[in-house]
C-alpha positions in Angstrom: 29.1 34.0 78.0 26.3 35.8 79.3 25.8 38.1 82.4 24.0 35.0 84.7 26.3 33.1 84.2 29.4 35.3 84.4 28.4 36.2 87.7 28.0 32.7 89.0 31.6 32.2 88.0 32.5 34.8 89.5 30.8 34.8 92.9 32.2 31.0 93.0 35.8 32.7 92.4 35.1 35.2 95.0 34.4 32.8 97.6 36.7 30.6 96.5 39.7 32.9 96.8 38.5 34.4 100.1 38.4 31.3 101.5 42.3 30.8 100.2 42.9 34.4 101.5 41.6 33.5 104.9 44.0 29.6 105.2 47.3 31.7 104.1 46.1 34.0 107.2 45.4 31.6 108.9 48.7 29.8 108.5 51.4 32.0 109.1 51.0 32.8 112.8 54.3 34.9 114.2 56.3 32.5 115.7 59.6 32.7 117.8 62.6 31.3 116.2 66.2 30.6 116.4 68.8 32.5 114.0 69.2 29.4 112.1 65.7 29.8 111.4 65.1 33.0 110.5 66.4 32.9 107.0 63.8 30.6 106.3 61.4 32.4 108.0 61.5 34.9 105.5 61.2 32.9 103.0 58.4 31.4 104.1 56.7 34.7 105.2 58.0 36.4 101.6 56.4 33.5 99.8 53.3 33.7 101.6 53.2 37.7 101.0 53.0 37.0 97.6 50.7 34.4 97.5 48.3 37.1 99.4 49.1 40.1 97.3 48.3 38.1 94.0 45.0 36.2 95.5 44.1 40.1 96.6 44.7 40.9 93.0 42.7 38.7 91.4 40.1 39.6 94.4 39.9 42.6 92.8 39.9 41.8 89.6 36.6 39.2 89.9 35.1 42.7 92.2 35.6 44.8 88.9 34.1 42.2 86.8 30.9 41.8 89.0 30.6 45.5 88.8 30.7 45.5 84.5 28.1 43.4 85.0 26.3 45.6 87.3 27.0 48.9 85.2 25.9 46.7 81.9 29.8 46.6 80.3 30.3 43.4 81.0 32.0 41.5 78.0 33.4 45.2 76.5 37.0 46.1 76.7 38.0 48.3 79.2 40.7 50.1 76.6 39.3 50.0 73.1 35.2 49.5 73.6 34.9 46.6 71.5 33.7 43.2 73.2 36.3 40.5 74.9 36.1 37.0 72.6 33.7 34.9 74.7 36.6 32.0 74.6 38.8 34.7 76.3 36.0 35.1 79.1 35.4 31.3 79.2 39.0 31.0 80.0 38.9 34.6 82.4 35.1 35.4 83.1 37.3 38.3 85.0 39.3 39.9 82.0 38.3 43.0 81.8 40.4 43.7 78.0 40.8 42.0 74.6 43.8 40.5 74.1 45.4 43.2 72.3 44.7 45.7 74.8 46.0 43.6 77.6 49.2 43.3 75.5 50.1 46.7 75.5 48.7 47.0 79.1 51.1 44.0 79.9 54.0 45.9 78.3 53.2 49.3 79.3 53.7 48.3 83.6 56.6 45.9 82.9 
């Protein structure tokens, strides 16, 4: 994928992520509840917090990919320096690593 196409897709993804984050933050007002609601509220709160963390991690990955475009290193694996396969970039424009390096990274952080 060329840098211009990647930038367009990443910019659109960033807009979508920002919108999703804003919606989740806006739909989770603090409210008073009875003791019976407390357990359910914590569960909802935990789910919202987990979703926000996931969206923020994805947003950070997109911002880093945009930075790699600016630096001229987009499409190069940050682990080994080889090219990230085009199919991987099509599926995940924010991919920073080739599949073998991503697998090593994932195993190291389990």
